C-alpha positions in Angstrom: 173.2 27.1 -6.0 176.4 24.7 -7.8 177.5 26.4 -10.8 179.7 24.4 -13.5 182.7 26.1 -12.1 182.1 24.5 -8.5 181.2 21.0 -10.3 184.4 21.5 -12.1 186.4 22.1 -8.3 184.4 19.1 -7.5 185.6 16.8 -10.0 189.3 18.2 -9.1 189.0 17.2 -5.9 187.6 13.7 -6.4 189.8 12.6 -9.5 187.2 10.4 -11.1 184.1 11.9 -13.2 182.6 8.4 -12.6 181.9 9.5 -9.5 180.2 12.4 -9.8 176.6 12.4 -10.9 174.1 15.2 -12.5 172.1 12.8 -14.7 168.4 13.7 -13.7 167.7 9.9 -13.4 171.0 9.7 -10.5 169.4 13.2 -8.7 165.7 11.2 -8.4 167.3 8.4 -6.8 168.8 9.9 -4.5 165.7 12.4 -3.2 164.0 9.5 -1.2 164.7 6.9 1.8 162.6 4.7 3.8 160.6 7.4 5.0 158.5 10.3 3.6 159.1 13.1 1.4 161.2 13.4 -1.8 163.9 16.4 -2.4 165.9 16.9 -5.4 169.8 17.2 -4.8 171.9 19.5 -7.5 174.4 16.5 -7.3 176.0 13.6 -6.1 179.5 12.9 -4.9 180.8 9.7 -4.1 184.1 9.8 -2.0 186.0 6.4 -1.1 188.7 8.6 1.2 189.2 11.0 4.0 191.2 13.8 1.9 188.1 13.6 -1.1 185.6 14.0 1.8 187.7 16.9 3.5 188.1 18.4 0.2 184.0 18.4 -0.4 183.5 19.8 2.6 186.2 22.5 2.5 184.6 23.9 -0.7 181.0 23.4 0.5 181.4 25.3 3.6 183.6 28.2 1.8 180.5 28.4 -0.6 177.9 27.5 2.1 176.3 24.3 0.3 174.5 22.0 1.9 175.7 18.5 2.5 174.1 15.2 3.0 175.8 12.3 4.1 173.9 9.1 2.8 174.9 5.7 3.4 172.1 2.5 1.4 169.0 5.5 2.1 167.3 2.8 4.4 166.6 5.5 7.1 162.9 5.8 8.1 163.0 9.5 9.1 164.2 11.4 6.5 168.1 11.3 7.9 169.8 11.6 4.6 167.1 13.5 2.4 168.6 16.9 1.0 165.7 18.7 1.9 167.8 22.3 0.9 169.0 20.7 -2.0 172.8 20.9 -2.3 175.0 17.6 -2.5 174.5 14.3 -1.6 177.5 12.2 -0.5 177.1 8.4 -1.5 179.5 6.5 1.2 178.4 3.0 0.0 180.8 2.9 -2.3 183.3 3.3 0.3 183.8 -0.7 1.6 187.3 -1.2 1.5 188.4 -1.3 5.2 187.2 -4.1 7.4 189.3 -5.2 9.4 189.0 -7.5 12.7 191.9 -7.6 15.1 191.2 -10.5 17.5 194.2 -9.4 19.7 192.5 -6.0 20.7 188.7 -7.4 20.1 187.9 -4.6 17.8 186.6 -4.0 14.4 188.5 -1.0 11.8 185.9 -0.2 8.9 185.3 2.4 6.4 182.1 3.9 6.4 180.0 2.1 3.4 180.9 -1.4 4.9 177.8 -3.5 5.7 176.9 -3.7 9.1 176.4 -7.8 9.1 179.8 -8.0 7.4 181.2 -6.9 10.4 179.7 -9.4 12.2 180.2 -12.4 9.6 183.7 -11.3 9.6 184.0 -10.8 13.4 182.6 -14.6 13.7 185.3 -16.5 12.1 187.1 -15.3 14.7 184.3 -16.2 17.4 183.6 -12.9 18.1 180.5 -10.6 17.8 179.7 -6.9 16.8 176.3 -7.3 18.7 174.0 -4.5 17.0 171.8 -5.7 14.7 169.4 -3.6 13.4 166.8 -5.7 11.1 168.3 -3.5 7.7 172.1 -4.8 9.5 172.2 -7.2 5.3 171.6 -3.7 3.4 172.4 -0.7 5.3 176.1 0.7 5.9 177.8 1.3 9.4 178.3 4.8 8.5 174.6 5.4 8.5 173.8 3.1 11.9 176.5 4.8 13.5 175.2 8.4 12.7 171.4 7.3 13.3 172.7 4.9 16.6 170.6 2.1 14.9 169.4 -0.9 17.8 167.9 -4.2 16.9 166.8 -7.0 18.4 169.6 -8.0 20.7 169.8 -4.7 22.3 168.1 -5.9 25.1 170.7 -7.8 26.1 173.9 -5.6 24.8 173.0 -2.3 23.9 172.8 -0.6 20.9 175.7 1.1 18.1 176.8 3.9 20.6 177.7 1.3 23.3 180.7 -0.7 20.6 182.1 2.5 19.5 185.8 3.3 20.6 186.7 5.6 18.2 186.3 7.8 15.2 187.5 9.3 11.9 185.7 12.7 11.4 185.1 15.7 8.9 184.1 18.7 11.1 182.0 21.1 9.0 184.9 23.4 8.7 186.9 20.4 6.2 189.3 19.0 9.3 190.1 15.9 10.2 190.1 14.8 13.4 189.9 11.4 15.6 188.0 11.0 18.4 188.7 8.1 21.0 190.5 5.5 19.8 191.9 1.5 20.3 190.8 1.4 24.6 188.0 0.3 26.0 188.9 2.5 29.0 189.2 6.6 27.5 188.3 9.4 30.0 190.2 12.1 28.1 187.8 15.2 27.6 184.9 15.5 26.7 183.3 12.3 24.4 183.2 13.8 21.3 182.8 10.0 20.0 179.3 9.1 22.2 178.3 12.7 20.6 178.8 12.3 16.7 177.2 8.6 17.1 173.8 9.1 17.0 174.0 13.2 15.8 172.5 12.0 12.4 175.1 13.6 10.1 174.5 17.1 11.5 177.8 17.7 14.0 180.3 16.3 10.9 180.8 13.1 8.8 182.0 9.8 10.5 185.1 8.3 7.3 186.1 5.5 9.7 185.5 4.0 12.7 186.7 1.5 15.7 184.1 -1.1 17.2 184.1 -3.4 20.0 183.8 -7.2 19.7 183.0 -9.4 22.3 182.8 -12.9 22.7 180.3 -14.8 20.8 177.6 -17.1 23.0 178.2 -21.3 22.5 174.5 -21.6 22.0 171.3 -19.7 21.4 167.7 -20.8 22.4 164.3 -20.1 20.7 160.4 -20.1 21.7 157.4 -18.2 21.0 154.9 -17.7 23.4 151.5 -17.3 22.1 148.6 -14.8 24.4 145.0 -14.3 23.6 145.3 -11.1 25.1 148.3 -8.4 23.7 148.2 -6.6 27.7 148.9 -10.1 29.2 152.0 -10.0 26.3 153.3 -6.8 28.0 153.1 -8.3 31.7 154.8 -11.0 30.6 158.1 -8.9 29.6 158.7 -7.4 32.5 157.7 -10.8 34.5 160.3 -12.6 32.5 162.7 -9.6 32.7 162.4 -9.5 36.4 163.0 -13.6 37.0 166.4 -12.8 36.8 167.2 -14.0 33.5 168.0 -11.9 30.8 167.5 -13.0 27.3 169.1 -11.7 24.1 165.9 -10.9 22.5 162.0 -10.4 22.9 159.9 -9.4 19.9 156.0 -9.0 19.9 153.6 -9.3 16.8 150.5 -8.4 17.0 147.5 -10.4 15.2 147.8 -8.1 12.4 151.1 -8.3 12.1 151.1 -12.5 12.3 148.3 -12.2 9.9 149.7 -10.0 6.8 153.2 -12.3 7.5 151.1 -15.8 6.7 148.8 -14.4 4.2 152.3 -12.9 2.6 154.9 -16.0 3.3 152.6 -18.5 5.4 155.1 -19.9 7.8 152.7 -21.4 10.3 152.0 -18.9 12.9 148.8 -19.2 15.2 146.5 -16.7 13.6 143.6 -17.0 16.3 145.9 -15.6 18.9 146.0 -11.7 20.3 150.0 -11.6 20.1 153.1 -13.6 20.3 156.4 -12.6 21.8 159.6 -13.9 19.7 161.9 -15.0 22.7 166.3 -16.0 22.1 168.4 -17.1 24.8 172.0 -17.2 24.5 174.8 -18.6 26.6 176.0 -22.0 27.2 174.1 -24.4 26.1 172.9 -26.8 29.6 172.2 -23.0 31.0 170.0 -21.8 28.3 168.0 -24.9 28.1 167.2 -24.4 32.0 166.6 -20.9 31.3 164.3 -21.6 28.9 162.6 -23.9 31.1 161.9 -20.9 33.5 161.0 -18.2 31.7 157.9 -20.8 29.5 157.1 -21.4 32.5 157.0 -17.7 33.9 155.0 -16.9 30.9 152.1 -19.5 31.5 151.9 -18.0 34.9 150.9 -14.1 33.7 148.4 -15.6 31.5 150.0 -17.4 27.8 148.2 -19.8 26.1 151.3 -21.9 25.1 155.2 -21.1 24.9 156.8 -23.8 22.2 160.2 -23.5 22.7 162.1 -24.1 18.8 163.0 -27.9 18.5 166.1 -26.9 16.0 168.1 -24.3 14.5 166.1 -25.0 11.2 162.9 -24.1 13.5 163.9 -21.0 15.2 165.3 -19.4 11.6 162.1 -20.2 10.9 160.4 -17.9 13.6 162.8 -15.2 13.3 162.3 -14.8 9.6 158.5 -14.8 10.3 159.4 -11.3 12.2 161.5 -9.7 10.1 158.8 -10.3 7.1 156.4 -8.1 9.2 157.5 -5.2 6.8 157.3 -6.6 3.5 153.9 -8.5 4.5 151.9 -5.1 6.0 152.7 -3.2 3.2 150.9 -5.7 0.5 147.5 -4.4 2.3 148.1 -0.6 1.6 150.7 1.2 -0.3 151.9 3.7 2.7 153.7 3.1 5.5 154.5 5.3 8.6 157.1 3.4 10.4 157.8 4.6 14.1 159.6 3.7 17.6 158.4 5.6 19.8 160.0 3.7 23.0 158.6 3.5 26.7 159.7 1.9 30.1 159.0 -1.6 29.8 157.0 -1.2 33.0 154.8 0.7 30.8 153.7 -1.6 28.2 151.1 -2.6 29.3 149.4 0.8 29.4 150.9 2.0 25.8 149.3 -1.2 24.3 146.1 0.3 25.9 146.6 3.9 24.6 147.8 2.3 21.1 144.4 0.3 20.7 142.6 3.7 21.9 144.0 5.8 18.9 143.6 2.7 16.2 139.7 3.2 17.1 139.5 6.9 17.2 141.4 7.5 13.9 140.0 4.6 12.1 143.0 3.4 10.7 144.8 0.3 9.9 147.6 -0.1 13.2 149.9 -2.9 13.3 152.3 -3.1 16.5 155.4 -5.1 16.3 159.3 -4.6 17.7 161.9 -5.0 20.5 159.0 -5.2 23.0 161.7 -6.3 25.8 163.4 -2.9 25.8 160.6 -0.8 25.2 161.1 -0.2 21.6 157.6 -0.8 20.5 156.9 -0.2 16.6 153.5 1.4 15.6 153.3 1.0 12.0 150.3 2.7 10.5 149.5 1.3 6.6 147.6 3.8 4.3 147.3 5.2 1.0 149.1 8.4 0.7 146.4 9.2 -2.3 143.6 8.8 0.2 143.9 12.7 1.6 141.5 11.9 4.9 142.8 8.9 6.1 146.1 10.7 5.8 145.1 13.8 8.0 143.8 11.5 9.9 146.7 9.4 10.0 148.9 12.7 10.8 147.1 13.3 14.2 147.2 9.8 15.4 151.5 10.1 15.1 151.2 13.0 17.0 149.1 10.8 19.6 151.6 8.4 19.4 154.4 10.4 20.1 152.5 12.3 23.4 151.3 8.6 24.5 154.9 7.4 24.5 156.2 11.4 26.5 153.8 10.8 29.3 154.3 7.6 29.9 157.9 8.5 30.7 159.1 7.5 27.0 160.6 8.9 24.2 160.3 9.9 20.5 162.9 7.1 19.1 164.8 4.7 20.0 166.3 3.8 16.9 165.0 5.7 13.7 166.3 8.8 14.8 164.8 11.9 14.2 165.3 13.0 10.9 162.8 15.2 9.7 159.8 12.8 10.7 160.0 13.7 14.7 161.7 17.4 14.1 158.5 19.2 14.9 158.0 16.9 18.3 161.7 17.3 19.7 160.3 20.0 21.9 157.5 17.9 23.4 160.5 15.7 25.3 163.2 18.3 25.9 161.6 21.3 26.6 162.4 25.3 25.3 165.5 24.8 27.0 166.7 21.9 26.2 165.9 22.0 22.4 168.2 25.3 22.9 171.3 23.7 24.7 171.1 21.2 21.1 170.8 24.5 18.8 173.6 25.8 20.3 175.7 22.7 20.6 174.7 22.2 16.2 175.9 26.3 15.9 179.8 25.6 17.3 180.2 22.7 15.5 178.8 24.1 11.9 178.5 28.1 12.0 177.8 28.0 8.4 174.8 24.7 8.6 176.3 23.5 5.8 176.0 19.7 7.6 172.6 17.8 6.9 170.4 21.0 7.4 166.8 20.5 8.2 166.9 17.8 10.3 166.4 17.1 14.1 165.1 20.6 14.9 161.7 21.6 13.8 162.9 24.7 11.3 160.0 26.7 12.4 158.1 27.7 15.5 155.4 24.8 16.3 156.1 23.5 12.8 153.6 20.6 12.3 154.0 17.0 11.1 152.8 17.1 7.5 152.0 13.9 5.7 149.8 15.4 3.0 149.5 18.8 1.0 146.3 20.3 -0.4 
């Protein structure tokens, strides 16, 4: 319970009442993200310095008040939801530091910096920050670090954790520590940097990050490959990746997502197909022209109807625009979207497509499949109406079967969205009882009072189930 006395102490720490929000409208605005559920916090704080965060967390730890770090609220797994009330720390105003050091090829950033802005600034120096989640134009780097976000370029370049050299962290007890540094090689002790990245704000709060930048490729080439059978599309992915060529992106859209985009904002995609794959190659202009022809032939050999190479940058941008429009397009049919990112080994993609088709038919649900097919990170999205309780109960069962299928095929619950509240009930399914217990012990060691983003990652009751609708 946050008393008036605690509020006054927090205002003193912040040094500004303008960044302490208590109005009901503000509290409601911070009660939800891009997933399910709404939980009202008791107070919103907008820190812009490490000293402020340390002071807030020390007070919260002493008083055992839950603390929920938050960026722009784009999380699809419930990451910043204040499920036990307490404080939400909004870092979206902390954007003061975005330093590009071209000599060391690093970026040093504040947690509220927009992710796409890092890449944009790096480009001025011929460099690139590769992680590119679909929300990169609105999501903060702090949130991307907490969730270990991925994106289309993950196929060739990896995900967020692969580009984090060092962090400044406020621990759950209010201490400030630094992990890693500015060097590519660093094997001093345990790798706390990698432990924090992807821990979803449960082990500490990131207040600064040092990120690795790499040389920007000279050119890119995009193509669209059309399939009459989505199973053949899955086979084509493996065929391309074993041909000796590594694309920077391989994105898939099924028929439902193609039709949704064309109805939402016509771009000229073929709608009489089962699936399309968008492929991007990058590198030297001469090399990628040759590679494009090789990839085209590989896809035709495994059953593609047609492979169309974008003739210029404008047509390439149009194709990638289609991929980005999938999410806003599919919610026009029904208002509720359940976004999943079960990830499987690439060799199992055709089998996963088969399983998804079976689940769709079994539960009579609107299931749309798209995602980062090149690294097995599929996004089965279910479109429903949360007011229809019978439909939502079918959706709950379908989601559980999607996760079960991913695990049975040697995959994982999440490739980039994180666990949050949405996938916590299924953690033991993947990790086993002993593996989950080991993670809980790590959490206890770092955060003995369980103030840091409680209610995330771990199921709070034995046998906890996913619940999307309440009777």
